[in-house]
N, C-alpha and C positions, 0 to 999 in steps of 0.2 A: 182827780184832777176836776174840779168844776168848769162849766162852761165860760163862767165868768174869767178865771186866771186863765183858761188856755186863751181865749180871747184876748187877754190883756198881754200874753207872753207870742201869742203871734201878730198883734199889733204894730209890737215894739220890734219883732223881726222882720215884719213886712217895710216898714218905715228904713230900717239898717239895708234891707236889701234893695228899695226905689233908691235910696239915696244913693249906694255903691253901683248902680245899673245905670243912673242917672248921669255919673261922672264919668262910665266909662271902665269901672274897675269891678271887671267881670269876674277875676279871681276872686275877689272878696264878696262879689255877689253868690257867686258859686257857694262862697263857702257856707252863707248864711242860707242856702238852700236845704243843704245837707244840714245844717241845726234844725231848721224847721223840719226836715224829714224825720228826726232822729225825735222828735217831739211827738210823732203818730204813733197809734199800737203798732205792733209787727204787722199784722195783717192789712193796715192800711199804707205800711212804707214804701215807697218806690224801693225797685231795684237799680239805684244809681251808680252809673259806668263811674269809674276812677278817671278825675280831671287829670289827663298825661300832659298838657303843655299849656300854657298860658295864653296861646294864640287858638286853642280851641274855647277857650272861655265863654265868650261870646256865643257862639250856637249852643253849647250847653245850657248856658242860663237861659235861650231862648225855648230848647227845647224841653226843658224840665218844669220852667216856670208855671205853664200852662197846668202841667199835670200834677205837679203838687197842690196847685189851687185847687183841683177836683179833689183829692184825696182829703186836705183841709176841710173842706164842705159836708164831706161824708164823715168826717168824725164830730164836726160839729152837730149835725143832727143827731148822731148816736150820743152825745153830750144833752142834748134838749129834749132826748127820749128817755133819760134814765129818771 
């Protein structure tokens, strides 16, 4: 995948995430985080725990959102150096 393709895909996913997060739809936001994580190479994918209940979705989103941002930045750096 090229950097431009990755950026376009991640940008769409970020919009979906922000939309769900802003509306307080944390289960949907968590689903987007899982999808974003799957787009990363295996060595950069986070080991995300299963979301076992909707009540835990808000804390799940807050915990993994920043970690995933760092992994995305790392992958973008790799794609720029190819």
